[in-house]
Structure formats: C-alpha cells, structure tokens
N, C-alpha and C positions, 0 to 999 in steps of 0.2 A: 446433282441436282439443282438445276435452274430453273424450275418454277418461281414465280413472282406469286409471292403471298400477298393478298390483300390488307388482310388484319392479322393482330397477333394469335387471334383465338385459333383462328386455323393451323396458325404454324404448332401452337399448343399440341391441337388436336391429333396432327399429324405425328406429331414426336410419341404422345401419348398411344396412338394406334401403332406403331412402328416398334416402341421401347415399352411393353405393358410394365407397370408396377407393381408389386406385391400389394403394397399400401401406402396410404398417404403418409409424406412427409410432414411434419407440424413444424414449421418454418417459426424460429423465433424473433420475435421483435429486436430490434437492437436493445432496445430501453429494457427488454428482458434479461437480455445477456450483461447489459450494465449492472444490474441488480444482483443478478446471481453473483458476478465478480467482486461484487462490492461486499455481499454476504459474506463470502467466502473468503476473500482478505481480513473483513472484521471479527471472524470466528480465529484465523491462523492470529493476527494480532492479541486478541484477548484471552486465548485457550492454547498456546504454543506448544505444550504436551499430548492433550486430546486431540486425536485429529477424526476424523467420520471414516 
C-alpha cells in the first residue's frame, strides 16, 4: 500500500472501510483514567476488607 494520503481523515476512512467495527469504542481521557485509578486506590486504602 504505497498510496500517498493527503490528510489524516482520508486514512481514517480507508481504515474504517477496510476493517468495519461493530461499535464505536469510547476513548477515556487520561484525566478520566487518573480519576478512576485514584478512587480505586482510595477505596482500597480505606476499606481493605470490602472489595467491589
């Protein structure tokens, strides 16, 4: 595949056409991941016996 793509959206459409996905994957922002991790660590520290 040595086609030269002018812009990223063209590549994106090409990939989506070639490999169709079942559903859109929701990308978590890094802030969301940090928040989730911190809350999990907080739970583990404060309630060591009780796990979800």
